[in-house]
C-alpha positions as CSV (number, residue, x, y, z in Angstrom):
1,X,-0.2,-0.1,0.1
2,X,1.4,3.3,-0.8
3,X,2.0,5.8,2.1
4,X,0.8,8.7,-0.2
5,X,-2.5,10.5,0.9
6,X,-5.5,9.3,-1.5
7,X,-6.6,12.7,-2.1
8,X,-8.1,14.3,-5.4
9,X,-7.7,17.8,-6.6
10,X,-7.7,19.9,-9.5
11,X,-5.3,21.7,-11.5
12,X,-5.3,24.2,-14.2
13,X,-3.5,23.6,-17.5
14,X,-2.4,25.9,-20.0
15,X,-5.8,25.8,-21.8
16,X,-7.7,26.4,-18.4
17,X,-8.9,22.9,-18.5
18,X,-9.7,21.3,-15.1
19,X,-8.8,17.4,-14.6
20,X,-8.5,15.3,-11.6
21,X,-5.0,14.8,-10.1
22,X,-4.4,11.3,-8.6
23,X,-1.4,10.5,-6.7
24,X,1.3,7.9,-8.2
25,X,1.0,4.7,-6.5
26,X,4.4,3.7,-8.0
27,X,6.0,6.2,-5.8
28,X,5.3,4.4,-2.5
29,X,8.5,2.3,-2.8
30,X,10.6,5.4,-3.1
31,X,9.3,6.8,0.1
32,X,9.9,3.6,2.1
33,X,13.4,3.6,0.7
34,X,14.1,7.1,1.8
35,X,12.5,5.9,5.2
36,X,14.9,3.2,5.3
37,X,18.0,5.5,4.6
38,X,16.8,8.0,7.4
39,X,16.3,5.2,9.9
40,X,19.9,3.4,9.1
41,X,21.6,6.8,8.8
42,X,20.4,8.0,12.2
43,X,20.8,4.7,13.8
44,X,24.4,4.9,12.9
45,X,24.8,8.5,14.1
46,X,23.1,7.6,17.4
47,X,25.3,4.8,18.1
48,X,28.4,6.6,17.2
49,X,27.4,9.9,19.1
50,X,26.6,8.2,22.5
51,X,29.8,6.1,22.4
52,X,31.8,9.2,21.3
53,X,30.4,11.2,24.2
54,X,30.7,8.7,26.8
55,X,34.2,7.6,26.0
56,X,35.3,11.2,25.5
57,X,34.1,12.4,28.9
58,X,35.3,9.4,30.7
59,X,38.9,8.8,29.1
60,X,39.9,12.5,28.1
61,X,37.6,14.7,30.5
62,X,34.9,17.4,29.9
63,X,37.8,20.0,30.0
64,X,39.1,18.9,26.7
65,X,35.7,19.5,25.0
66,X,36.2,23.3,24.0
67,X,39.3,21.9,22.0
68,X,37.3,19.3,20.4
69,X,34.6,21.7,19.4
70,X,37.2,23.8,17.7
71,X,38.6,20.8,15.6
72,X,35.4,19.4,15.0
73,X,34.1,22.6,13.3
74,X,37.2,22.6,11.0
75,X,37.1,18.9,10.3
76,X,33.4,19.0,9.2
77,X,34.0,21.9,7.2
78,X,36.9,20.4,5.4
79,X,35.0,16.9,5.1
80,X,32.0,18.5,3.7
81,X,34.1,20.6,1.2
82,X,35.9,17.6,0.1
83,X,32.8,15.7,-0.2
84,X,31.4,18.1,-2.6
85,X,34.4,18.3,-4.8
86,X,34.1,14.4,-5.1
87,X,30.1,14.5,-5.6
88,X,30.9,17.0,-8.4
89,X,32.5,14.4,-10.4
90,X,30.8,11.2,-9.9
91,X,27.2,9.8,-9.5
92,X,25.3,10.1,-6.4
93,X,24.7,6.4,-5.6
94,X,28.4,5.9,-6.0
95,X,29.6,8.6,-3.7
96,X,26.9,8.0,-1.0
97,X,27.6,4.2,-1.0
98,X,31.5,4.7,-1.1
99,X,31.1,7.2,1.6
100,X,29.1,4.7,4.0
101,X,31.6,1.8,3.1
102,X,34.6,4.1,4.0
103,X,32.7,4.9,7.1
104,X,32.0,1.4,7.9
105,X,35.8,0.4,7.8
106,X,36.9,3.5,9.9
107,X,34.2,2.7,12.6
108,X,35.2,-1.0,12.8
109,X,38.9,-0.1,13.1
110,X,38.4,2.6,15.8
111,X,36.1,0.0,17.6
112,X,39.1,-2.3,17.8
113,X,41.5,0.2,18.9
114,X,39.3,1.7,21.6
115,X,38.5,-1.8,23.0
116,X,42.0,-3.0,22.7
117,X,44.0,-0.1,23.6
118,X,42.2,2.1,26.2
119,X,45.1,4.2,27.1
120,X,45.2,6.0,23.5
121,X,43.7,9.1,23.2
122,X,43.9,9.7,19.5
123,X,41.2,7.0,18.8
124,X,38.6,8.6,21.2
125,X,39.0,11.9,19.7
126,X,38.6,10.2,16.1
127,X,35.2,8.5,17.1
128,X,33.8,12.1,18.4
129,X,35.0,13.7,15.2
130,X,33.4,10.8,13.2
131,X,30.0,11.3,14.9
132,X,30.2,14.9,13.8
133,X,31.1,14.0,10.4
134,X,28.4,11.5,10.2
135,X,25.8,14.1,11.2
136,X,26.8,16.7,8.6
137,X,27.3,14.3,5.8
138,X,23.8,12.3,6.4
139,X,22.0,15.5,6.4
140,X,23.6,16.3,3.0
141,X,22.7,12.9,1.7
142,X,19.1,12.8,2.7
143,X,18.4,16.3,1.2
144,X,20.2,15.4,-2.1
145,X,18.5,11.8,-2.4
146,X,15.1,13.5,-1.8
147,X,15.4,15.4,-5.0
148,X,17.1,12.6,-7.1
149,X,14.6,10.1,-6.4
150,X,11.8,12.5,-7.2
151,X,13.5,14.3,-10.1
152,X,10.1,15.6,-11.6
153,X,9.1,17.3,-8.4
154,X,9.0,16.5,-4.7
155,X,5.6,16.2,-3.1
156,X,5.6,18.1,0.1
157,X,4.5,15.3,2.4
158,X,7.3,13.0,1.2
159,X,10.2,14.3,3.5
160,X,7.7,14.3,6.4
161,X,6.9,10.8,6.0
162,X,10.6,9.5,5.0
163,X,12.0,11.8,7.7
164,X,9.8,9.9,10.4
165,X,12.6,7.2,9.9
166,X,15.1,9.3,11.5
167,X,12.9,10.0,14.5
168,X,12.1,6.5,14.9
169,X,15.5,5.3,14.7
170,X,16.9,7.8,17.5
171,X,14.0,6.6,19.9
172,X,14.7,3.0,19.4
173,X,18.5,2.9,19.2
174,X,18.9,5.5,21.9
175,X,16.7,3.3,24.4
176,X,18.5,0.0,23.2
177,X,21.9,1.6,23.8
178,X,20.8,2.5,27.5
179,X,19.7,-1.1,27.9
180,X,22.6,-3.2,26.6
181,X,25.8,-1.0,27.3
182,X,26.4,-2.4,30.6
183,X,26.0,-6.1,29.1
184,X,28.3,-5.6,25.9
185,X,30.7,-2.7,26.8
186,X,30.5,0.9,25.2
187,X,33.1,0.4,22.2
188,X,31.2,-2.6,20.9
189,X,28.3,-0.3,20.0
190,X,30.3,1.1,17.2
191,X,29.5,-2.0,15.5
192,X,26.0,-1.0,15.1
193,X,27.1,2.1,13.4
194,X,29.5,0.1,11.1
195,X,26.5,-2.5,10.2
196,X,24.1,0.5,9.5
197,X,26.7,1.8,7.0
198,X,26.8,-1.3,5.1
199,X,23.0,-1.5,5.1
200,X,22.7,1.9,3.4
201,X,25.6,0.8,0.9
202,X,23.3,-2.0,-0.2
203,X,20.2,0.1,-0.1
204,X,22.0,2.4,-2.6
205,X,22.8,-0.5,-4.8
206,X,19.0,-1.1,-5.1
207,X,18.2,2.5,-5.8
208,X,20.9,2.7,-8.3
209,X,19.1,1.4,-11.4
210,X,16.3,4.0,-10.5
211,X,18.6,6.9,-10.1
212,X,20.3,6.2,-13.7
213,X,17.0,5.6,-15.3
214,X,15.8,9.1,-14.0
215,X,19.2,10.8,-15.3
216,X,18.8,9.2,-18.8
217,X,15.2,10.2,-19.0
218,X,16.3,13.9,-18.8
219,X,14.4,15.0,-15.8
220,X,16.1,17.9,-14.2
221,X,16.8,17.2,-10.7
222,X,16.3,19.8,-8.2
223,X,19.1,21.6,-6.6
224,X,19.2,20.4,-3.1
225,X,22.1,22.7,-2.1
226,X,19.6,25.6,-2.3
227,X,17.3,24.1,0.1
228,X,18.4,24.2,3.5
229,X,17.4,21.9,6.3
230,X,14.4,20.6,4.2
231,X,14.3,17.3,5.9
232,X,13.6,18.8,9.2
233,X,10.2,20.5,8.6
234,X,7.7,19.0,10.6
235,X,4.3,17.8,9.1
236,X,2.5,20.4,10.9
237,X,4.3,23.3,9.1
238,X,3.2,22.1,5.7
239,X,0.5,24.8,5.5
240,X,1.9,27.7,7.4
241,X,1.4,31.3,6.4
242,X,4.3,33.6,7.5
243,X,2.5,36.3,9.6
244,X,5.5,38.9,10.0
245,X,8.7,40.0,8.7
246,X,11.4,39.1,11.3
247,X,13.3,42.0,10.5
248,X,10.7,44.4,10.6
249,X,10.2,44.7,7.0
250,X,7.1,43.5,5.4
251,X,7.1,40.2,3.9
252,X,5.0,39.2,0.9
253,X,1.5,39.5,1.9
254,X,-1.0,36.9,1.0
255,X,1.5,34.2,0.5
256,X,0.5,30.9,1.3
257,X,1.2,27.2,0.2
258,X,3.6,24.5,1.2
259,X,6.4,26.1,3.3
260,X,7.5,22.5,4.2
261,X,9.9,20.2,2.6
262,X,9.7,20.6,-1.2
263,X,7.2,23.4,-1.2
264,X,7.5,25.6,-4.1
265,X,7.7,28.7,-1.5
266,X,10.4,27.3,0.5
267,X,12.8,30.5,1.3
268,X,15.7,29.0,-0.3
269,X,13.9,27.7,-3.4
270,X,12.1,30.7,-4.4
271,X,13.2,33.0,-7.3
272,X,15.6,32.4,-10.1
273,X,17.6,29.4,-8.8
274,X,19.8,29.4,-11.9
275,X,21.0,33.1,-11.4
276,X,24.5,33.6,-9.8
277,X,23.9,34.9,-6.3
278,X,25.1,38.6,-6.1
279,X,26.9,39.7,-3.0
280,X,26.2,43.2,-1.6
281,X,28.8,45.9,-1.9
282,X,29.0,46.5,1.9
283,X,27.3,45.5,5.2
284,X,24.8,48.5,4.9
285,X,23.6,47.2,1.5
286,X,22.8,43.6,3.1
287,X,19.1,43.3,3.4
288,X,17.8,43.8,7.0
289,X,16.3,40.5,7.0
290,X,19.4,38.9,6.2
291,X,21.3,40.8,8.7
292,X,18.6,39.6,11.5
293,X,18.8,35.9,10.5
294,X,22.8,36.0,10.4
295,X,22.6,37.6,13.9
296,X,20.2,35.0,15.2
297,X,22.3,32.2,13.6
298,X,25.3,33.6,15.6
299,X,23.4,33.6,19.0
300,X,22.2,30.3,18.5
301,X,25.5,28.6,17.7
302,X,26.7,30.3,20.7
303,X,23.9,29.4,22.8
304,X,23.7,25.5,21.7
305,X,27.5,25.2,22.3
306,X,27.4,26.7,25.9
307,X,24.3,24.7,26.7
308,X,25.8,21.4,25.5
309,X,29.4,22.1,27.2
310,X,27.4,22.9,30.6
311,X,25.3,19.8,30.4
312,X,28.3,17.6,29.5
313,X,30.6,19.3,32.3
314,X,28.2,18.5,35.0
315,X,27.5,15.0,33.6
316,X,31.1,14.3,33.7
317,X,31.4,15.5,37.4
318,X,28.2,13.5,38.6
319,X,28.3,10.4,36.4
320,X,32.1,9.7,36.1
321,X,32.6,9.3,39.7
322,X,30.3,6.3,39.5
323,X,31.4,2.5,39.4
324,X,31.8,1.6,35.7
325,X,31.6,5.2,34.7
326,X,32.3,4.4,31.0
327,X,29.3,2.0,30.7
328,X,27.3,4.3,32.6
329,X,28.0,7.5,30.8
330,X,27.2,5.7,27.4
331,X,24.1,4.3,28.5
332,X,23.0,7.7,30.1
333,X,23.7,9.3,26.7
334,X,21.7,6.5,24.9
335,X,18.6,7.1,27.2
336,X,18.7,11.0,27.1
337,X,19.2,11.0,23.1
338,X,16.4,8.3,22.8
339,X,14.2,10.7,25.0
340,X,15.1,13.9,23.1
341,X,14.2,12.3,19.7
342,X,10.9,11.2,21.2
343,X,10.1,14.7,22.4
344,X,11.2,16.4,19.3
345,X,9.0,14.0,17.2
346,X,5.9,14.5,19.4
347,X,6.3,18.3,19.4
348,X,7.1,18.5,15.7
349,X,3.8,16.6,15.0
350,X,1.6,18.3,17.3
351,X,2.4,22.0,18.5
352,X,5.1,23.2,15.9
353,X,2.8,24.5,13.4
354,X,0.2,25.8,15.7
355,X,2.9,27.9,17.7
356,X,4.3,29.4,14.4
357,X,0.8,30.1,13.0
358,X,-0.3,31.8,16.4
359,X,2.9,33.7,17.3
360,X,4.4,34.4,13.7
361,X,7.7,34.0,12.6
362,X,9.7,36.5,14.7
363,X,8.1,35.7,18.2
364,X,8.4,31.9,17.4
365,X,12.1,32.3,17.3
366,X,11.8,33.7,20.6
367,X,10.4,30.6,22.3
368,X,13.8,28.8,22.5
369,X,15.7,31.4,24.4
370,X,12.7,32.5,26.5
371,X,12.5,28.8,27.9
372,X,16.2,28.4,28.1
373,X,16.4,31.4,30.1
374,X,13.8,30.5,32.3
375,X,15.1,27.1,33.1
376,X,18.5,28.3,33.6
377,X,17.5,30.7,36.4
378,X,15.4,28.0,38.2
379,X,18.1,25.4,37.7
380,X,20.6,27.6,39.6
381,X,18.4,27.3,42.6
382,X,18.7,23.5,42.7
383,X,20.8,22.1,45.6
384,X,24.1,20.4,44.4
385,X,22.8,16.9,44.8
386,X,20.2,18.0,41.9
387,X,22.8,19.7,39.6
388,X,22.6,17.2,36.9
389,X,18.7,17.3,36.8
390,X,19.1,20.9,36.3
391,X,21.6,20.8,33.8
392,X,19.6,18.1,31.9
393,X,16.4,20.1,31.9
394,X,18.3,23.1,30.3
395,X,19.5,20.6,27.4
396,X,16.0,19.2,27.0
397,X,15.1,22.8,25.9
398,X,16.9,22.0,22.8
399,X,13.6,20.2,21.8
400,X,12.0,23.6,21.2
401,X,15.1,25.0,19.1
402,X,14.7,22.0,16.7
403,X,10.9,21.9,16.6
404,X,10.0,25.7,16.5
405,X,13.0,27.9,16.4
406,X,14.8,26.6,13.8
407,X,11.6,26.2,11.5
408,X,10.9,29.9,12.1
409,X,14.4,31.0,11.0
410,X,13.8,28.7,7.8
411,X,10.6,30.7,7.3
412,X,12.4,33.9,7.9
413,X,14.4,33.5,4.6
414,X,11.1,34.7,2.8
415,X,11.6,38.1,3.8
416,X,15.0,38.3,2.1
417,X,14.6,39.7,-1.6
418,X,14.8,36.8,-4.1
419,X,17.9,38.1,-6.0
420,X,19.8,38.1,-2.5
421,X,18.2,34.9,-1.0
422,X,20.9,32.2,-2.2
423,X,23.7,34.4,-1.4
424,X,22.3,35.0,2.1
425,X,21.6,31.2,2.5
426,X,25.2,30.3,1.2
427,X,27.2,32.9,3.4
428,X,25.0,32.1,6.5
429,X,25.4,28.2,6.2
430,X,29.2,28.3,4.9
431,X,30.7,31.2,6.9
432,X,28.6,32.8,9.5
433,X,27.6,29.2,11.6
434,X,31.1,27.8,11.6
435,X,32.7,31.0,12.5
436,X,30.5,31.7,15.3
437,X,30.9,27.9,16.6
438,X,34.8,28.6,16.4
439,X,34.7,31.6,18.2
440,X,32.2,30.1,20.9
441,X,34.7,27.2,21.2
442,X,37.7,29.9,21.6
443,X,35.7,31.3,24.6
444,X,35.0,28.0,26.4
445,X,38.9,27.2,25.8
446,X,39.6,30.6,27.7
447,X,36.9,29.6,30.2
448,X,38.3,26.2,31.2
449,X,42.0,27.7,31.2
450,X,40.7,30.4,33.6
451,X,39.0,27.8,35.7
452,X,35.7,29.6,35.9
453,X,32.9,27.9,37.6
454,X,29.6,26.7,36.4
455,X,28.1,29.9,37.7
456,X,30.0,32.0,35.0
457,X,28.9,29.3,32.4
458,X,25.1,29.9,33.5
459,X,25.8,33.7,33.2
460,X,26.8,33.5,29.6
461,X,23.9,31.4,28.7
462,X,21.7,34.1,30.3
463,X,23.5,36.8,28.2
464,X,22.9,34.7,25.2
465,X,19.4,34.4,25.8
466,X,18.9,38.1,26.7
467,X,20.4,39.2,23.4
468,X,18.4,36.8,21.4
469,X,15.1,38.0,23.0
470,X,15.9,41.6,22.6
471,X,16.5,41.0,19.0
472,X,13.5,39.0,18.2
473,X,10.9,40.9,20.4
474,X,12.4,44.5,19.5
475,X,10.7,45.6,16.1
476,X,12.5,48.7,14.6
477,X,10.3,51.4,12.9
478,X,9.8,51.1,9.3
479,X,10.7,54.0,7.0
480,X,7.9,56.0,5.8
481,X,7.9,56.8,1.9
482,X,7.4,60.5,1.5
483,X,4.9,59.8,-1.4
484,X,2.6,57.9,0.8
485,X,-0.5,59.6,2.0
486,X,-0.5,60.3,6.0
487,X,-4.1,58.6,6.1
488,X,-2.8,55.1,4.7
489,X,0.8,55.2,6.4
490,X,1.2,52.3,9.3
C-alpha cells in the first residue's frame, strides 16, 4: 500500500481545462526507501554519538571538550568541502555508497583500537569527530536523495513521511543503547554504526537502477544545495502562512502554500535559482532580514554550544565518579538521546505548526531562548545533589530549538529579497555559522583555562538568551515613504 494520501484535487492546465489529479502509487517504494535510509543513517549516528560522548568524557575529561569543538568545526567544514568536490565528479549513488563503506571501515577500526588500547587518546577523539562528520554528511545525503529520487518534483509530504525514519531510529536505538551498554561494553556499540553503513550501501545499490534511469530520461533534478534543512520541517508546518517580517520589513502579503520540504515557496527555493547569487557591496547594503537571520544564527550557535558544554561538564562530574563510569556514561547518553528524539518528534507532530501560526515567525524564534532562560534561572536554585537534573532540563529545551525556532528561522528567509536569497543562505550556512561556532569554542577554551565555575557559564547562557530575546521581540520602525499619504501610513 502506498503511503501517499489518497486525495483528489484539480489543477489548471495551460488551456484552462480542469482535470483530476491522483497520486502516483508507483512512488510508494521510493518513500519507503528514503525512510529506510533515514532510519539507518540516524541509527549509525546515534550509536557513534553516544559512544563518542561517553568515551570522551570518561577517558579524556570535559575540560578537553572546547578544543574538540574547535577541531570538529574545522574537520566538518573540510570534510563537507572535499565531499562536494568528489560529488561533483561522480554519480550520487556511487558517492553515497562509497562514503558509507569508508565510514564502516573506519568505525570498525576505531572500535578495535578503543577496545584493545584504552590508553590511546587519538582513537577517542577520532570517534567523536566521526560522529560529527556522520551528522553533517547524513543531512547532505538525505536532502540530495530526496530530489534525485523525485526528479520531476518533490511532493510536500514526502520528506515528512520519510523523515519519520530518523525520529524512530533515534528513539529505538537510544533506548536500546541505554539497555545493553553495561552488558556488551561501550566500544562494541560502534559495530551497530558500521553495520548500518553497510546496510545503506546495499540500499543504494538497489536505488542505483532507478537513479540512472531518471538521469537518462532527462528529468532535471532539483538543486538540493539551495534548500537548507528541508528534511527537518515537521508535517504540522506544511501549510503555514508567514505572518510577519522578522527584520521589521513587510514580507510578501497573502503568500500561502507548502512551506515545508519540497514546497514551491521554501525560502531557499524561491526565485531564479539558476541565477548567480549577487553579494552586496558592503554591510549596509545587506538586506535587513539577512542581517537579522545572520545575527540570530550567531546567537544560536553560541547558545547551543554553551548549553551542550554546561550539560556535559555537569554529567562528567556526577556520573564519571560512579562505578563502571564508562558504560554508565554511554548508557545515560543513549537514554537521553532516545527521549530527546521522542520529544522532538512529538512536538513537531503536534504543536510546532500551531505555535508558528499563532505567534508568527519573529516571536516563534523567541520561544527557545525564553524557555532556556527561565529553566537556567530555576536550575541555578537547585541544590548540588540535583545539579545533573538542572543541567539536563536546560539541555532538554533543545527540543524547542529543533521543532520551533529552527523552522521559524527557515521561514524567515522569505523576507530576504529574491536576488539576495541564495547568497544569504550560502554565506550564513558556509561562513557565519562555522565562524560563530569556532569563536564560541575559543571562549570555552579560555573559560576552561581560567578555571571559571559553572555559575560563570550560566551567566554566559543568560546573556545569550537576553540578547536573542531583545533581537526577536524588538521591532524597529519602518521608514515611511514621502509619497505615501499620511492617512494610509502604518
